[in-house]
C-alpha positions in Angstrom: 95.5 101.7 109.7 95.6 98.0 109.2 93.5 97.3 112.3 90.9 99.8 111.1 90.7 98.3 107.6 90.4 94.7 108.7 87.5 95.5 111.1 85.3 96.1 108.0 84.2 99.6 108.9 81.5 101.5 107.1 83.3 104.8 107.6 87.1 105.3 107.9 88.2 108.5 109.5 91.9 109.2 108.8 93.5 112.1 110.6 96.8 113.0 108.9 97.4 109.4 107.8 100.7 110.2 106.1 102.2 112.3 109.0 105.7 111.4 109.8 105.9 108.8 107.0 108.5 108.6 104.3 107.7 108.9 100.7 107.6 105.1 100.2 105.4 104.4 103.2 103.1 107.3 102.3 102.7 106.0 98.8 101.7 102.6 100.1 99.0 104.2 102.3 97.7 106.3 99.4 97.5 103.2 97.3 95.6 101.4 100.0 93.2 104.4 100.3 92.6 104.3 96.5 91.9 100.5 96.7 89.4 101.0 99.5 87.8 103.8 97.6 87.4 101.6 94.5 85.7 98.9 96.5 82.9 101.3 97.1 81.7 99.8 100.3 83.4 102.3 102.7 83.2 106.0 103.2 86.6 107.6 103.8 87.1 110.9 105.4 90.7 112.3 105.4 91.9 115.2 107.4 95.1 116.5 105.9 97.1 119.6 105.2 99.0 118.2 102.2 96.7 119.3 99.4 98.6 117.3 96.7 97.9 114.1 98.6 94.3 115.0 99.2 93.7 115.7 95.6 95.2 112.3 94.6 92.5 110.3 96.5 89.5 112.5 97.1 86.2 112.8 95.3 85.2 115.9 97.3 87.2 118.5 99.2 85.9 120.5 102.2 87.6 123.2 104.3 86.5 123.8 107.8 87.2 127.1 109.5 85.9 128.1 112.9 83.8 124.9 112.9 82.0 125.7 109.7 82.4 124.3 106.2 83.7 127.3 104.2 84.6 125.4 101.0 82.9 122.4 99.4 83.8 121.3 95.9 84.3 118.2 93.9 88.0 117.4 93.7 87.7 117.6 89.9 86.5 121.2 90.2 89.4 122.5 92.3 93.2 122.2 92.6 95.9 122.1 95.2 96.9 125.5 94.0 93.4 126.9 94.7 93.4 125.4 98.2 96.8 126.8 98.9 95.8 130.2 97.8 92.8 130.2 100.0 94.8 129.2 103.1 97.6 131.8 102.3 94.9 134.5 102.0 93.5 133.6 105.4 97.0 133.7 106.9 97.6 137.2 105.4 94.2 138.4 106.6 94.9 137.2 110.2 98.4 138.7 110.1 97.0 142.1 108.9 94.3 142.0 111.6 96.9 141.2 114.3 99.1 144.1 113.0 96.2 146.5 113.1 95.4 145.4 116.6 99.0 145.8 117.8 99.2 149.3 116.2 95.9 150.4 117.9 97.3 149.4 121.3 
């Protein structure tokens, strides 16, 4: 993360930047992301599964499923609960389809 920030990028792509971090370290990274965002001279793309953390630092939230954007809203227009419900619904749908496929065999 430090190497990326100090190279003065125009775009910063963070893939699960808080994975395997403790609360203290994760908080420091979120603070850094917020500071970079406030500077306004860098676009930040975060790939994450922790919706609470995503909502803390994001302006816009997208979900990608099967290579397509299936959800695109301003962070202020959605919530971690809405995102969680969407994912749970997808899991339930996949589980039901799998059960139907197994029953048909």
